C-alpha positions in Angstrom: 13.8 -15.8 -30.3 13.8 -12.6 -32.1 14.5 -9.4 -30.1 11.1 -8.1 -31.2 9.3 -11.1 -29.9 11.2 -11.0 -26.6 10.4 -7.3 -26.2 6.7 -8.0 -26.9 6.6 -10.8 -24.3 8.4 -8.7 -21.6 6.2 -5.7 -22.4 3.3 -7.4 -20.5 5.4 -7.7 -17.4 6.8 -4.2 -17.7 3.4 -2.7 -18.4 2.0 -4.0 -15.2 4.9 -2.5 -13.3 4.5 0.9 -14.9 0.7 0.7 -14.2 1.4 0.0 -10.5 4.0 2.7 -10.3 1.6 5.3 -11.8 -1.2 4.2 -9.4 1.1 4.4 -6.4 2.3 7.9 -7.4 -1.3 9.0 -7.8 -2.2 7.7 -4.4 0.8 9.5 -2.8 -0.3 12.7 -4.5 -3.8 12.3 -3.0 -2.3 11.8 0.4 -0.2 15.0 0.0 -3.2 16.9 -1.1 -5.3 15.8 1.9 -2.4 16.6 4.2 -2.5 20.1 2.7 -6.2 20.3 3.5 -5.5 19.3 7.1 -2.8 22.1 7.3 -5.3 24.7 6.1 -7.9 23.5 8.6 -5.3 23.7 11.4 -4.4 27.2 10.3 -8.1 28.2 10.5 -8.4 26.8 14.0 -5.2 28.5 15.2 -6.4 31.9 13.8 -9.8 31.4 15.4 -11.8 31.2 12.1 -13.2 27.7 12.8 -15.8 26.3 15.1 -14.3 23.7 17.4 -17.2 21.3 16.8 -16.7 21.6 13.0 -13.0 21.1 13.5 -13.6 17.8 15.3 -15.9 16.6 12.5 -13.4 17.6 9.8 -10.5 16.2 11.7 -12.2 12.8 12.1 -13.1 12.7 8.4 -9.7 13.7 7.1 -7.9 11.3 9.5 -10.1 8.5 8.4 -9.5 9.3 4.7 -5.7 9.6 5.4 -5.7 6.1 7.0 -7.5 4.6 4.1 -5.1 6.2 1.6 -2.1 5.1 3.6 -3.4 1.6 3.6 -3.9 1.7 -0.2 -0.3 3.0 -0.6 1.0 0.3 1.7 -0.8 -2.3 -0.3 0.5 -1.0 -3.6 4.0 -0.9 -2.3 3.8 -4.4 -0.9 2.5 -5.6 -4.3 5.2 -3.8 -6.1 7.8 -5.4 -3.8 6.4 -8.9 -4.2 6.3 -8.5 -8.0 9.9 -7.3 -8.0 11.1 -10.2 -5.9 9.1 -12.7 -8.0 10.5 -11.3 -11.2 14.1 -11.3 -9.9 13.7 -14.9 -8.7 12.1 -16.0 -12.0 14.8 -14.3 -14.1 17.6 -15.8 -12.0 16.1 -19.2 -12.4 16.0 -18.7 -16.2 19.6 -17.5 -16.2 20.7 -20.5 -14.1 19.7 -22.7 -17.0 22.2 -21.1 -19.2 22.2 -22.1 -22.8 19.4 -24.7 -22.1 16.7 -22.0 -21.5 13.9 -22.3 -24.0 11.3 -19.9 -25.3 8.7 -22.1 -23.7 10.4 -21.5 -20.3 10.3 -17.8 -20.7 6.6 -17.8 -21.8 5.8 -20.0 -18.7 7.5 -17.5 -16.4 5.6 -14.6 -17.9 2.3 -16.5 -17.5 3.1 -17.5 -13.9 4.0 -13.9 -13.0 0.6 -12.7 -14.4 -1.3 -15.4 -12.4 0.7 -14.6 -9.2 -0.4 -11.0 -9.4 -4.0 -11.9 -8.7 -3.1 -14.3 -6.0 -0.8 -11.9 -4.2 -3.4 -9.2 -4.3 -5.8 -11.3 -2.3 -3.1 -12.4 0.0 -2.0 -8.8 0.7 -5.6 -7.7 1.3 -5.9 -10.4 4.0 -2.6 -9.5 5.6 -3.5 -5.8 5.7 -7.0 -6.4 7.0 -5.5 -8.6 9.8 -2.9 -6.0 10.6 -5.6 -3.3 10.8 -7.8 -5.4 13.1 -4.8 -6.0 15.4 -3.9 -2.3 15.4 -7.4 -1.4 16.4 -7.4 -4.0 19.2 -4.1 -2.7 20.6 -5.3 0.9 20.4 -8.4 0.0 22.3 -6.3 -1.8 25.0 -4.0 1.2 25.4 -7.0 3.5 25.6 -8.3 1.2 28.4 -5.0 1.4 30.2 -4.8 5.1 30.0 -8.4 5.6 31.2 -7.7 3.3 34.1 -4.5 5.2 34.9 -6.4 8.5 34.7 -9.1 7.3 37.1 -6.6 6.0 39.7 -4.5 9.1 39.5 -7.4 11.3 40.4 -8.5 9.0 43.3 -5.0 8.7 44.7 
């Protein structure tokens, strides 16, 4: 296989990695920007230039957006990690064949990696949705425990 052909074949794999890296960087920058907005709002509240009712509404909105952005970043990082692990495993497998590795094998690996990207994306979405559901259940249970404790503390 010519170097030019190898580079062209590997470019598809590397382009996906660069795209995911750029997307993740943009998501992180959005989070930092929203955190800056939250800091400005807190500054207004502390200086007395903000209505408490407005603050609660803004706080809820910003925290909701932050949670969504954090979930998106977590998903991107999980995808990136899975891609990295799959690429390493596939390349190690090819290297283990030594001199017997064929162009057909390399093309098959590149094709498989492309197909796994779509599958892993759906799998990660399911995992994160389940994690979020469990997190909300646990938060609700803790809220119930604290409200029970508050009621008994005042009665006792």
